[in-house]
CHARMM-style PDB file with segment names, atoms N, HN, CA, C and O in Angstrom:
ATOM      1  N   MET     1      18.335   8.148 -12.168  1.00  0.00      PROA
ATOM      2  CA  MET     1      17.091   8.804 -12.529  1.00  0.00      PROA
ATOM      3  C   MET     1      16.423   9.289 -11.244  1.00  0.00      PROA
ATOM      4  O   MET     1      16.509   8.650 -10.195  1.00  0.00      PROA
ATOM      5  N   TYR     2      15.772  10.410 -11.355  1.00  0.00      PROA
ATOM      6  HN  TYR     2      15.702  10.929 -12.207  1.00  0.00      PROA
ATOM      7  CA  TYR     2      15.118  11.009 -10.201  1.00  0.00      PROA
ATOM      8  C   TYR     2      13.728  10.430  -9.993  1.00  0.00      PROA
ATOM      9  O   TYR     2      13.019  10.115 -10.949  1.00  0.00      PROA
ATOM     10  N   GLU     3      13.350  10.294  -8.721  1.00  0.00      PROA
ATOM     11  HN  GLU     3      13.926  10.550  -7.944  1.00  0.00      PROA
ATOM     12  CA  GLU     3      12.004   9.823  -8.391  1.00  0.00      PROA
ATOM     13  C   GLU     3      11.100  11.030  -8.207  1.00  0.00      PROA
ATOM     14  O   GLU     3      11.555  12.078  -7.750  1.00  0.00      PROA
ATOM     15  N   PRO     4       9.816  10.897  -8.559  1.00  0.00      PROA
ATOM     16  CA  PRO     4       8.900  12.016  -8.318  1.00  0.00      PROA
ATOM     17  C   PRO     4       8.734  12.262  -6.819  1.00  0.00      PROA
ATOM     18  O   PRO     4       8.812  11.338  -6.009  1.00  0.00      PROA
ATOM     19  N   VAL     5       8.509  13.505  -6.476  1.00  0.00      PROA
ATOM     20  HN  VAL     5       8.445  14.255  -7.134  1.00  0.00      PROA
ATOM     21  CA  VAL     5       8.334  13.868  -5.071  1.00  0.00      PROA
ATOM     22  C   VAL     5       6.950  13.415  -4.630  1.00  0.00      PROA
ATOM     23  O   VAL     5       5.945  13.725  -5.270  1.00  0.00      PROA
ATOM     24  N   SER     6       6.917  12.678  -3.532  1.00  0.00      PROA
ATOM     25  HN  SER     6       7.733  12.426  -3.013  1.00  0.00      PROA
ATOM     26  CA  SER     6       5.634  12.241  -2.999  1.00  0.00      PROA
ATOM     27  C   SER     6       5.313  13.057  -1.761  1.00  0.00      PROA
ATOM     28  O   SER     6       6.210  13.558  -1.083  1.00  0.00      PROA
ATOM     29  N   LYS     7       4.047  13.184  -1.478  1.00  0.00      PROA
ATOM     30  HN  LYS     7       3.318  12.777  -2.028  1.00  0.00      PROA
ATOM     31  CA  LYS     7       3.630  13.959  -0.305  1.00  0.00      PROA
ATOM     32  C   LYS     7       4.178  13.376   0.995  1.00  0.00      PROA
ATOM     33  O   LYS     7       4.685  14.127   1.829  1.00  0.00      PROA
ATOM     34  N   PRO     8       4.091  12.044   1.193  1.00  0.00      PROA
ATOM     35  CA  PRO     8       4.638  11.505   2.451  1.00  0.00      PROA
ATOM     36  C   PRO     8       6.132  11.783   2.611  1.00  0.00      PROA
ATOM     37  O   PRO     8       6.587  12.115   3.706  1.00  0.00      PROA
ATOM     38  N   ASN     9       6.904  11.649   1.513  1.00  0.00      PROA
ATOM     39  HN  ASN     9       6.535  11.379   0.624  1.00  0.00      PROA
ATOM     40  CA  ASN     9       8.335  11.924   1.605  1.00  0.00      PROA
ATOM     41  C   ASN     9       8.597  13.393   1.907  1.00  0.00      PROA
ATOM     42  O   ASN     9       9.500  13.717   2.679  1.00  0.00      PROA
ATOM     43  N   ALA    10       7.824  14.276   1.310  1.00  0.00      PROA
ATOM     44  HN  ALA    10       7.090  14.013   0.683  1.00  0.00      PROA
ATOM     45  CA  ALA    10       7.994  15.707   1.561  1.00  0.00      PROA
ATOM     46  C   ALA    10       7.668  16.045   3.012  1.00  0.00      PROA
ATOM     47  O   ALA    10       8.377  16.829   3.643  1.00  0.00      PROA
ATOM     48  N   VAL    11       6.604  15.456   3.539  1.00  0.00      PROA
ATOM     49  HN  VAL    11       6.028  14.819   3.027  1.00  0.00      PROA
ATOM     50  CA  VAL    11       6.208  15.713   4.933  1.00  0.00      PROA
ATOM     51  C   VAL    11       7.269  15.184   5.882  1.00  0.00      PROA
ATOM     52  O   VAL    11       7.666  15.883   6.815  1.00  0.00      PROA
ATOM     53  N   MET    12       7.737  13.953   5.660  1.00  0.00      PROA
ATOM     54  HN  MET    12       7.415  13.385   4.902  1.00  0.00      PROA
ATOM     55  CA  MET    12       8.743  13.378   6.549  1.00  0.00      PROA
ATOM     56  C   MET    12      10.057  14.144   6.461  1.00  0.00      PROA
ATOM     57  O   MET    12      10.758  14.278   7.465  1.00  0.00      PROA
ATOM     58  N   SER    13      10.401  14.646   5.289  1.00  0.00      PROA
ATOM     59  HN  SER    13       9.832  14.538   4.474  1.00  0.00      PROA
ATOM     60  CA  SER    13      11.601  15.459   5.139  1.00  0.00      PROA
ATOM     61  C   SER    13      11.483  16.752   5.940  1.00  0.00      PROA
ATOM     62  O   SER    13      12.428  17.158   6.616  1.00  0.00      PROA
ATOM     63  N   MET    14      10.325  17.394   5.860  1.00  0.00      PROA
ATOM     64  HN  MET    14       9.557  17.064   5.311  1.00  0.00      PROA
ATOM     65  CA  MET    14      10.087  18.628   6.603  1.00  0.00      PROA
ATOM     66  C   MET    14      10.145  18.371   8.110  1.00  0.00      PROA
ATOM     67  O   MET    14      10.743  19.149   8.852  1.00  0.00      PROA
ATOM     68  N   LEU    15       9.523  17.282   8.558  1.00  0.00      PROA
ATOM     69  HN  LEU    15       9.037  16.649   7.955  1.00  0.00      PROA
ATOM     70  CA  LEU    15       9.534  16.950   9.981  1.00  0.00      PROA
ATOM     71  C   LEU    15      10.943  16.594  10.448  1.00  0.00      PROA
ATOM     72  O   LEU    15      11.353  16.984  11.541  1.00  0.00      PROA
ATOM     73  N   GLY    16      11.675  15.864   9.635  1.00  0.00      PROA
ATOM     74  HN  GLY    16      11.342  15.547   8.747  1.00  0.00      PROA
ATOM     75  CA  GLY    16      13.053  15.515   9.976  1.00  0.00      PROA
ATOM     76  C   GLY    16      13.936  16.739  10.093  1.00  0.00      PROA
ATOM     77  O   GLY    16      14.773  16.827  10.991  1.00  0.00      PROA
ATOM     78  N   SER    17      13.748  17.690   9.180  1.00  0.00      PROA
ATOM     79  HN  SER    17      13.068  17.619   8.450  1.00  0.00      PROA
ATOM     80  CA  SER    17      14.522  18.937   9.243  1.00  0.00      PROA
ATOM     81  C   SER    17      14.200  19.723  10.504  1.00  0.00      PROA
ATOM     82  O   SER    17      15.082  20.316  11.125  1.00  0.00      PROA
ATOM     83  N   LYS    18      12.934  19.719  10.871  1.00  0.00      PROA
ATOM     84  HN  LYS    18      12.217  19.237  10.367  1.00  0.00      PROA
ATOM     85  CA  LYS    18      12.518  20.444  12.079  1.00  0.00      PROA
ATOM     86  C   LYS    18      13.148  19.827  13.322  1.00  0.00      PROA
ATOM     87  O   LYS    18      13.644  20.546  14.190  1.00  0.00      PROA
ATOM     88  N   VAL    19      13.132  18.506  13.412  1.00  0.00      PROA
ATOM     89  HN  VAL    19      12.729  17.922  12.708  1.00  0.00      PROA
ATOM     90  CA  VAL    19      13.728  17.827  14.567  1.00  0.00      PROA
ATOM     91  C   VAL    19      15.246  18.014  14.564  1.00  0.00      PROA
ATOM     92  O   VAL    19      15.845  18.218  15.620  1.00  0.00      PROA
ATOM     93  N   ALA    20      15.874  17.947  13.378  1.00  0.00      PROA
ATOM     94  HN  ALA    20      15.388  17.781  12.520  1.00  0.00      PROA
ATOM     95  CA  ALA    20      17.328  18.104  13.279  1.00  0.00      PROA
ATOM     96  C   ALA    20      17.782  19.497  13.704  1.00  0.00      PROA
ATOM     97  O   ALA    20      18.900  19.671  14.189  1.00  0.00      PROA
ATOM     98  N   SER    21      16.908  20.490  13.518  1.00  0.00      PROA
ATOM     99  HN  SER    21      16.000  20.348  13.123  1.00  0.00      PROA
ATOM    100  CA  SER    21      17.274  21.852  13.918  1.00  0.00      PROA
ATOM    101  C   SER    21      17.033  22.099  15.407  1.00  0.00      PROA
ATOM    102  O   SER    21      17.281  23.199  15.901  1.00  0.00      PROA
ATOM    103  N   GLY    22      16.549  21.080  16.124  1.00  0.00      PROA
ATOM    104  HN  GLY    22      16.347  20.187  15.723  1.00  0.00      PROA
ATOM    105  CA  GLY    22      16.377  21.187  17.565  1.00  0.00      PROA
ATOM    106  C   GLY    22      15.012  21.648  18.021  1.00  0.00      PROA
ATOM    107  O   GLY    22      14.800  21.877  19.212  1.00  0.00      PROA
ATOM    108  N   ARG    23      14.083  21.788  17.089  1.00  0.00      PROA
ATOM    109  HN  ARG    23      14.255  21.602  16.122  1.00  0.00      PROA
ATOM    110  CA  ARG    23      12.736  22.220  17.476  1.00  0.00      PROA
ATOM    111  C   ARG    23      11.869  21.016  17.772  1.00  0.00      PROA
ATOM    112  O   ARG    23      12.094  19.929  17.239  1.00  0.00      PROA
ATOM    113  N   ASP    24      10.879  21.212  18.619  1.00  0.00      PROA
ATOM    114  HN  ASP    24      10.696  22.094  19.051  1.00  0.00      PROA
ATOM    115  CA  ASP    24       9.942  20.150  18.976  1.00  0.00      PROA
ATOM    116  C   ASP    24       8.807  20.097  17.962  1.00  0.00      PROA
ATOM    117  O   ASP    24       8.419  21.112  17.382  1.00  0.00      PROA
ATOM    118  N   LEU    25       8.289  18.904  17.763  1.00  0.00      PROA
ATOM    119  HN  LEU    25       8.603  18.080  18.234  1.00  0.00      PROA
ATOM    120  CA  LEU    25       7.140  18.723  16.873  1.00  0.00      PROA
ATOM    121  C   LEU    25       5.857  19.022  17.639  1.00  0.00      PROA
ATOM    122  O   LEU    25       5.760  18.781  18.843  1.00  0.00      PROA
ATOM    123  N   THR    26       4.883  19.547  16.920  1.00  0.00      PROA
ATOM    124  HN  THR    26       4.962  19.742  15.942  1.00  0.00      PROA
ATOM    125  CA  THR    26       3.566  19.748  17.517  1.00  0.00      PROA
ATOM    126  C   THR    26       2.876  18.385  17.592  1.00  0.00      PROA
ATOM    127  O   THR    26       3.371  17.401  17.042  1.00  0.00      PROA
ATOM    128  N   MET    27       1.749  18.334  18.267  1.00  0.00      PROA
ATOM    129  HN  MET    27       1.347  19.132  18.714  1.00  0.00      PROA
ATOM    130  CA  MET    27       1.008  17.074  18.376  1.00  0.00      PROA
ATOM    131  C   MET    27       0.588  16.585  16.990  1.00  0.00      PROA
ATOM    132  O   MET    27       0.691  15.394  16.697  1.00  0.00      PROA
ATOM    133  N   ALA    28       0.122  17.486  16.144  1.00  0.00      PROA
ATOM    134  HN  ALA    28       0.038  18.454  16.382  1.00  0.00      PROA
ATOM    135  CA  ALA    28      -0.300  17.095  14.791  1.00  0.00      PROA
ATOM    136  C   ALA    28       0.884  16.561  13.988  1.00  0.00      PROA
ATOM    137  O   ALA    28       0.743  15.574  13.265  1.00  0.00      PROA
ATOM    138  N   GLU    29       2.041  17.197  14.104  1.00  0.00      PROA
ATOM    139  HN  GLU    29       2.155  17.998  14.691  1.00  0.00      PROA
ATOM    140  CA  GLU    29       3.221  16.731  13.382  1.00  0.00      PROA
ATOM    141  C   GLU    29       3.686  15.375  13.898  1.00  0.00      PROA
ATOM    142  O   GLU    29       4.104  14.520  13.118  1.00  0.00      PROA
ATOM    143  N   THR    30       3.614  15.182  15.199  1.00  0.00      PROA
ATOM    144  HN  THR    30       3.274  15.877  15.833  1.00  0.00      PROA
ATOM    145  CA  THR    30       3.978  13.890  15.782  1.00  0.00      PROA
ATOM    146  C   THR    30       3.061  12.796  15.249  1.00  0.00      PROA
ATOM    147  O   THR    30       3.523  11.706  14.912  1.00  0.00      PROA
ATOM    148  N   LEU    31       1.772  13.080  15.172  1.00  0.00      PROA
ATOM    149  HN  LEU    31       1.397  13.966  15.446  1.00  0.00      PROA
ATOM    150  CA  LEU    31       0.826  12.097  14.645  1.00  0.00      PROA
ATOM    151  C   LEU    31       1.081  11.807  13.170  1.00  0.00      PROA
ATOM    152  O   LEU    31       0.925  10.669  12.727  1.00  0.00      PROA
ATOM    153  N   MET    32       1.474  12.829  12.404  1.00  0.00      PROA
ATOM    154  HN  MET    32       1.601  13.753  12.763  1.00  0.00      PROA
ATOM    155  CA  MET    32       1.810  12.606  10.991  1.00  0.00      PROA
ATOM    156  C   MET    32       3.014  11.670  10.884  1.00  0.00      PROA
ATOM    157  O   MET    32       3.026  10.774  10.040  1.00  0.00      PROA
ATOM    158  N   ALA    33       4.019  11.870  11.728  1.00  0.00      PROA
ATOM    159  HN  ALA    33       4.008  12.598  12.413  1.00  0.00      PROA
ATOM    160  CA  ALA    33       5.200  11.010  11.696  1.00  0.00      PROA
ATOM    161  C   ALA    33       4.837   9.581  12.082  1.00  0.00      PROA
ATOM    162  O   ALA    33       5.259   8.631  11.422  1.00  0.00      PROA
ATOM    163  N   TYR    34       4.054   9.425  13.152  1.00  0.00      PROA
ATOM    164  HN  TYR    34       3.711  10.197  13.689  1.00  0.00      PROA
ATOM    165  CA  TYR    34       3.613   8.087  13.560  1.00  0.00      PROA
ATOM    166  C   TYR    34       2.859   7.391  12.434  1.00  0.00      PROA
ATOM    167  O   TYR    34       3.081   6.209  12.171  1.00  0.00      PROA
ATOM    168  N   THR    35       1.974   8.120  11.775  1.00  0.00      PROA
ATOM    169  HN  THR    35       1.795   9.080  11.989  1.00  0.00      PROA
ATOM    170  CA  THR    35       1.167   7.543  10.702  1.00  0.00      PROA
ATOM    171  C   THR    35       2.023   7.073   9.540  1.00  0.00      PROA
ATOM    172  O   THR    35       1.809   5.981   9.013  1.00  0.00      PROA
ATOM    173  N   GLU    36       2.989   7.882   9.136  1.00  0.00      PROA
ATOM    174  HN  GLU    36       3.164   8.768   9.563  1.00  0.00      PROA
ATOM    175  CA  GLU    36       3.840   7.508   8.003  1.00  0.00      PROA
ATOM    176  C   GLU    36       4.726   6.316   8.331  1.00  0.00      PROA
ATOM    177  O   GLU    36       4.925   5.443   7.486  1.00  0.00      PROA
ATOM    178  N   VAL    37       5.260   6.266   9.551  1.00  0.00      PROA
ATOM    179  HN  VAL    37       5.098   6.975  10.238  1.00  0.00      PROA
ATOM    180  CA  VAL    37       6.102   5.129   9.935  1.00  0.00      PROA
ATOM    181  C   VAL    37       5.263   3.858  10.020  1.00  0.00      PROA
ATOM    182  O   VAL    37       5.709   2.797   9.582  1.00  0.00      PROA
ATOM    183  N   ALA    38       4.063   3.947  10.575  1.00  0.00      PROA
ATOM    184  HN  ALA    38       3.701   4.809  10.931  1.00  0.00      PROA
ATOM    185  CA  ALA    38       3.183   2.779  10.654  1.00  0.00      PROA
ATOM    186  C   ALA    38       2.807   2.295   9.262  1.00  0.00      PROA
ATOM    187  O   ALA    38       2.749   1.091   9.015  1.00  0.00      PROA
ATOM    188  N   LYS    39       2.554   3.224   8.354  1.00  0.00      PROA
ATOM    189  HN  LYS    39       2.601   4.203   8.554  1.00  0.00      PROA
ATOM    190  CA  LYS    39       2.206   2.851   6.981  1.00  0.00      PROA
ATOM    191  C   LYS    39       3.376   2.135   6.307  1.00  0.00      PROA
ATOM    192  O   LYS    39       3.178   1.134   5.620  1.00  0.00      PROA
ATOM    193  N   ALA    40       4.585   2.644   6.501  1.00  0.00      PROA
ATOM    194  HN  ALA    40       4.746   3.458   7.059  1.00  0.00      PROA
ATOM    195  CA  ALA    40       5.769   2.014   5.901  1.00  0.00      PROA
ATOM    196  C   ALA    40       5.979   0.618   6.476  1.00  0.00      PROA
ATOM    197  O   ALA    40       6.331  -0.307   5.744  1.00  0.00      PROA
ATOM    198  N   ARG    41       5.768   0.459   7.777  1.00  0.00      PROA
ATOM    199  HN  ARG    41       5.482   1.211   8.371  1.00  0.00      PROA
ATOM    200  CA  ARG    41       5.931  -0.860   8.394  1.00  0.00      PROA
ATOM    201  C   ARG    41       4.897  -1.846   7.865  1.00  0.00      PROA
ATOM    202  O   ARG    41       5.220  -3.006   7.613  1.00  0.00      PROA
ATOM    203  N   MET    42       3.671  -1.398   7.698  1.00  0.00      PROA
ATOM    204  HN  MET    42       3.409  -0.455   7.902  1.00  0.00      PROA
ATOM    205  CA  MET    42       2.621  -2.287   7.176  1.00  0.00      PROA
ATOM    206  C   MET    42       2.927  -2.717   5.749  1.00  0.00      PROA
ATOM    207  O   MET    42       2.695  -3.870   5.386  1.00  0.00      PROA
ATOM    208  N   GLU    43       3.449  -1.795   4.931  1.00  0.00      PROA
ATOM    209  HN  GLU    43       3.637  -0.858   5.226  1.00  0.00      PROA
ATOM    210  CA  GLU    43       3.741  -2.121   3.541  1.00  0.00      PROA
ATOM    211  C   GLU    43       4.881  -3.119   3.421  1.00  0.00      PROA
ATOM    212  O   GLU    43       4.964  -3.837   2.424  1.00  0.00      PROA
ATOM    213  N   SER    44       5.763  -3.181   4.419  1.00  0.00      PROA
ATOM    214  HN  SER    44       5.695  -2.598   5.228  1.00  0.00      PROA
ATOM    215  CA  SER    44       6.876  -4.125   4.348  1.00  0.00      PROA
ATOM    216  C   SER    44       6.413  -5.568   4.531  1.00  0.00      PROA
ATOM    217  O   SER    44       7.152  -6.496   4.203  1.00  0.00      PROA
ATOM    218  N   TYR    45       5.212  -5.768   5.045  1.00  0.00      PROA
ATOM    219  HN  TYR    45       4.612  -5.014   5.312  1.00  0.00      PROA
ATOM    220  CA  TYR    45       4.660  -7.113   5.224  1.00  0.00      PROA
ATOM    221  C   TYR    45       3.834  -7.573   4.034  1.00  0.00      PROA
ATOM    222  O   TYR    45       3.278  -8.671   4.062  1.00  0.00      PROA
ATOM    223  N   GLY    46       3.742  -6.768   3.004  1.00  0.00      PROA
ATOM    224  HN  GLY    46       4.193  -5.876   2.981  1.00  0.00      PROA
ATOM    225  CA  GLY    46       2.976  -7.135   1.828  1.00  0.00      PROA
ATOM    226  C   GLY    46       1.645  -6.407   1.790  1.00  0.00      PROA
ATOM    227  O   GLY    46       1.367  -5.583   2.660  1.00  0.00      PROA
ATOM    228  N   PRO    47       0.828  -6.697   0.804  1.00  0.00      PROA
ATOM    229  CA  PRO    47      -0.433  -5.980   0.667  1.00  0.00      PROA
ATOM    230  C   PRO    47      -1.415  -6.330   1.786  1.00  0.00      PROA
ATOM    231  O   PRO    47      -1.453  -7.454   2.286  1.00  0.00      PROA
ATOM    232  N   SER    48      -2.195  -5.336   2.152  1.00  0.00      PROA
ATOM    233  HN  SER    48      -2.165  -4.423   1.746  1.00  0.00      PROA
ATOM    234  CA  SER    48      -3.243  -5.565   3.147  1.00  0.00      PROA
ATOM    235  C   SER    48      -4.528  -5.941   2.413  1.00  0.00      PROA
ATOM    236  O   SER    48      -4.594  -5.796   1.192  1.00  0.00      PROA
ATOM    237  N   PRO    49      -5.536  -6.415   3.115  1.00  0.00      PROA
ATOM    238  CA  PRO    49      -6.787  -6.742   2.437  1.00  0.00      PROA
ATOM    239  C   PRO    49      -7.378  -5.556   1.677  1.00  0.00      PROA
ATOM    240  O   PRO    49      -8.084  -5.744   0.686  1.00  0.00      PROA
ATOM    241  N   ALA    50      -7.092  -4.334   2.135  1.00  0.00      PROA
ATOM    242  HN  ALA    50      -6.518  -4.181   2.940  1.00  0.00      PROA
ATOM    243  CA  ALA    50      -7.634  -3.160   1.454  1.00  0.00      PROA
ATOM    244  C   ALA    50      -6.933  -2.899   0.125  1.00  0.00      PROA
ATOM    245  O   ALA    50      -7.542  -2.341  -0.788  1.00  0.00      PROA
ATOM    246  N   THR    51      -5.668  -3.290  -0.002  1.00  0.00      PROA
ATOM    247  HN  THR    51      -5.173  -3.743   0.739  1.00  0.00      PROA
ATOM    248  CA  THR    51      -4.915  -3.006  -1.224  1.00  0.00      PROA
ATOM    249  C   THR    51      -4.614  -4.262  -2.040  1.00  0.00      PROA
ATOM    250  O   THR    51      -3.982  -4.180  -3.094  1.00  0.00      PROA
ATOM    251  N   MET    52      -5.058  -5.407  -1.564  1.00  0.00      PROA
ATOM    252  HN  MET    52      -5.571  -5.473  -0.709  1.00  0.00      PROA
ATOM    253  CA  MET    52      -4.753  -6.662  -2.227  1.00  0.00      PROA
ATOM    254  C   MET    52      -5.523  -6.781  -3.546  1.00  0.00      PROA
ATOM    255  O   MET    52      -6.709  -6.462  -3.623  1.00  0.00      PROA
ATOM    256  N   GLN    53      -4.827  -7.240  -4.564  1.00  0.00      PROA
ATOM    257  HN  GLN    53      -3.864  -7.499  -4.502  1.00  0.00      PROA
ATOM    258  CA  GLN    53      -5.456  -7.484  -5.856  1.00  0.00      PROA
ATOM    259  C   GLN    53      -5.561  -8.991  -6.041  1.00  0.00      PROA
ATOM    260  O   GLN    53      -4.549  -9.686  -6.134  1.00  0.00      PROA
ATOM    261  N   LEU    54      -6.787  -9.491  -6.095  1.00  0.00      PROA
ATOM    262  HN  LEU    54      -7.609  -8.927  -6.020  1.00  0.00      PROA
ATOM    263  CA  LEU    54      -6.995 -10.922  -6.267  1.00  0.00      PROA
ATOM    264  C   LEU    54      -6.929 -11.294  -7.737  1.00  0.00      PROA
ATOM    265  O   LEU    54      -7.468 -10.592  -8.593  1.00  0.00      PROA
ATOM    266  N   LYS    55      -6.269 -12.397  -8.017  1.00  0.00      PROA
ATOM    267  HN  LYS    55      -5.831 -12.967  -7.321  1.00  0.00      PROA
ATOM    268  CA  LYS    55      -6.181 -12.889  -9.386  1.00  0.00      PROA
ATOM    269  C   LYS    55      -7.300 -13.901  -9.588  1.00  0.00      PROA
ATOM    270  O   LYS    55      -7.493 -14.784  -8.751  1.00  0.00      PROA
ATOM    271  N   PRO    56      -8.035 -13.786 -10.681  1.00  0.00      PROA
ATOM    272  CA  PRO    56      -9.101 -14.767 -10.918  1.00  0.00      PROA
ATOM    273  C   PRO    56      -8.502 -16.153 -11.171  1.00  0.00      PROA
ATOM    274  O   PRO    56      -7.504 -16.297 -11.877  1.00  0.00      PROA
ATOM    275  N   VAL    57      -9.121 -17.145 -10.590  1.00  0.00      PROA
ATOM    276  HN  VAL    57      -9.931 -17.029 -10.016  1.00  0.00      PROA
ATOM    277  CA  VAL    57      -8.674 -18.529 -10.761  1.00  0.00      PROA
ATOM    278  C   VAL    57      -9.424 -19.113 -11.954  1.00  0.00      PROA
ATOM    279  O   VAL    57     -10.654 -19.113 -11.967  1.00  0.00      PROA
ATOM    280  N   PRO    58      -8.697 -19.614 -12.959  1.00  0.00      PROA
ATOM    281  CA  PRO    58      -9.390 -20.185 -14.124  1.00  0.00      PROA
ATOM    282  C   PRO    58     -10.108 -21.476 -13.748  1.00  0.00      PROA
ATOM    283  O   PRO    58      -9.677 -22.216 -12.863  1.00  0.00      PROA
ATOM    284  N   LEU    59     -11.207 -21.723 -14.440  1.00  0.00      PROA
ATOM    285  HN  LEU    59     -11.557 -21.122 -15.158  1.00  0.00      PROA
ATOM    286  CA  LEU    59     -11.956 -22.961 -14.201  1.00  0.00      PROA
ATOM    287  C   LEU    59     -11.143 -24.149 -14.690  1.00  0.00      PROA
ATOM    288  O   LEU    59     -10.510 -24.074 -15.742  1.00  0.00      PROA
ATOM    289  N   PRO    60     -11.154 -25.235 -13.945  1.00  0.00      PROA
ATOM    290  CA  PRO    60     -10.465 -26.445 -14.420  1.00  0.00      PROA
ATOM    291  C   PRO    60     -11.094 -26.941 -15.731  1.00  0.00      PROA
ATOM    292  O   PRO    60     -12.254 -26.662 -16.032  1.00  0.00      PROA
ATOM    293  N   GLU    61     -10.298 -27.673 -16.486  1.00  0.00      PROA
ATOM    294  HN  GLU    61      -9.355 -27.900 -16.241  1.00  0.00      PROA
ATOM    295  CA  GLU    61     -10.734 -28.158 -17.806  1.00  0.00      PROA
ATOM    296  C   GLU    61     -11.990 -29.015 -17.712  1.00  0.00      PROA
ATOM    297  O   GLU    61     -12.881 -28.887 -18.551  1.00  0.00      PROA
ATOM    298  N   ASP    62     -12.081 -29.884 -16.711  1.00  0.00      PROA
ATOM    299  HN  ASP    62     -11.357 -29.988 -16.029  1.00  0.00      PROA
ATOM    300  CA  ASP    62     -13.254 -30.757 -16.619  1.00  0.00      PROA
ATOM    301  C   ASP    62     -14.521 -29.968 -16.293  1.00  0.00      PROA
ATOM    302  O   ASP    62     -15.608 -30.327 -16.745  1.00  0.00      PROA
ATOM    303  N   ILE    63     -14.386 -28.898 -15.512  1.00  0.00      PROA
ATOM    304  HN  ILE    63     -13.503 -28.606 -15.145  1.00  0.00      PROA
ATOM    305  CA  ILE    63     -15.549 -28.056 -15.202  1.00  0.00      PROA
ATOM    306  C   ILE    63     -15.997 -27.315 -16.461  1.00  0.00      PROA
ATOM    307  O   ILE    63     -17.191 -27.227 -16.747  1.00  0.00      PROA
ATOM    308  N   ARG    64     -15.028 -26.783 -17.208  1.00  0.00      PROA
ATOM    309  HN  ARG    64     -14.058 -26.855 -16.975  1.00  0.00      PROA
ATOM    310  CA  ARG    64     -15.393 -26.093 -18.453  1.00  0.00      PROA
ATOM    311  C   ARG    64     -16.046 -27.047 -19.438  1.00  0.00      PROA
ATOM    312  O   ARG    64     -16.993 -26.680 -20.133  1.00  0.00      PROA
ATOM    313  N   GLY    65     -15.538 -28.277 -19.497  1.00  0.00      PROA
ATOM    314  HN  GLY    65     -14.769 -28.576 -18.932  1.00  0.00      PROA
ATOM    315  CA  GLY    65     -16.139 -29.274 -20.383  1.00  0.00      PROA
ATOM    316  C   GLY    65     -17.568 -29.599 -19.982  1.00  0.00      PROA
ATOM    317  O   GLY    65     -18.445 -29.709 -20.838  1.00  0.00      PROA
ATOM    318  N   ALA    66     -17.807 -29.755 -18.684  1.00  0.00      PROA
ATOM    319  HN  ALA    66     -17.094 -29.666 -17.988  1.00  0.00      PROA
ATOM    320  CA  ALA    66     -19.149 -30.044 -18.212  1.00  0.00      PROA
ATOM    321  C   ALA    66     -20.093 -28.890 -18.520  1.00  0.00      PROA
ATOM    322  O   ALA    66     -21.227 -29.111 -18.945  1.00  0.00      PROA
ATOM    323  N   LEU    67     -19.636 -27.671 -18.310  1.00  0.00      PROA
ATOM    324  HN  LEU    67     -18.715 -27.491 -17.964  1.00  0.00      PROA
ATOM    325  CA  LEU    67     -20.476 -26.498 -18.590  1.00  0.00      PROA
ATOM    326  C   LEU    67     -20.760 -26.374 -20.086  1.00  0.00      PROA
ATOM    327  O   LEU    67     -21.868 -26.019 -20.487  1.00  0.00      PROA
ATOM    328  N   ALA    68     -19.746 -26.670 -20.911  1.00  0.00      PROA
ATOM    329  HN  ALA    68     -18.846 -26.959 -20.586  1.00  0.00      PROA
ATOM    330  CA  ALA    68     -19.956 -26.638 -22.358  1.00  0.00      PROA
ATOM    331  C   ALA    68     -20.940 -27.715 -22.792  1.00  0.00      PROA
ATOM    332  O   ALA    68     -21.729 -27.501 -23.714  1.00  0.00      PROA
ATOM    333  N   ASN    69     -20.899 -28.867 -22.136  1.00  0.00      PROA
ATOM    334  HN  ASN    69     -20.259 -29.041 -21.388  1.00  0.00      PROA
ATOM    335  CA  ASN    69     -21.830 -29.945 -22.443  1.00  0.00      PROA
ATOM    336  C   ASN    69     -23.260 -29.507 -22.129  1.00  0.00      PROA
ATOM    337  O   ASN    69     -24.172 -29.726 -22.926  1.00  0.00      PROA
ATOM    338  N   TYR    70     -23.449 -28.886 -20.961  1.00  0.00      PROA
ATOM    339  HN  TYR    70     -22.709 -28.707 -20.313  1.00  0.00      PROA
ATOM    340  CA  TYR    70     -24.782 -28.433 -20.580  1.00  0.00      PROA
ATOM    341  C   TYR    70     -25.256 -27.270 -21.435  1.00  0.00      PROA
ATOM    342  O   TYR    70     -26.458 -27.084 -21.626  1.00  0.00      PROA
ATOM    343  N   ALA    71     -24.317 -26.487 -21.950  1.00  0.00      PROA
ATOM    344  HN  ALA    71     -23.340 -26.638 -21.795  1.00  0.00      PROA
ATOM    345  CA  ALA    71     -24.696 -25.346 -22.795  1.00  0.00      PROA
ATOM    346  C   ALA    71     -24.977 -25.798 -24.222  1.00  0.00      PROA
ATOM    347  O   ALA    71     -25.512 -25.027 -25.020  1.00  0.00      PROA
ATOM    348  N   GLY    72     -24.630 -27.016 -24.547  1.00  0.00      PROA
ATOM    349  HN  GLY    72     -24.196 -27.642 -23.899  1.00  0.00      PROA
ATOM    350  CA  GLY    72     -24.902 -27.538 -25.888  1.00  0.00      PROA
ATOM    351  C   GLY    72     -23.863 -27.134 -26.909  1.00  0.00      PROA
ATOM    352  O   GLY    72     -24.142 -27.113 -28.108  1.00  0.00      PROA
ATOM    353  N   ILE    73     -22.686 -26.817 -26.453  1.00  0.00      PROA
ATOM    354  HN  ILE    73     -22.460 -26.833 -25.479  1.00  0.00      PROA
ATOM    355  CA  ILE    73     -21.617 -26.389 -27.379  1.00  0.00      PROA
ATOM    356  C   ILE    73     -20.901 -27.603 -27.903  1.00  0.00      PROA
ATOM    357  OT1 ILE    73     -19.968 -27.475 -28.696  1.00  0.00      PROA
TER     358      ILE     73
END
């Protein structure tokens, strides 16, 4: 099955083709390549605090019981 084309993959493909044809990258293109490689390296270590999804921790049974007692349930 085919994967959808992503912007980072398209940019890196274009930059790779340019380098493979023997042309030099501009400063902006070099920075784009550095950014994409750094992003890929960061993602290999797992989620960052900016992308982390925290799972709610359920209340222990005794805490829920105490709260229900105080609520009059």
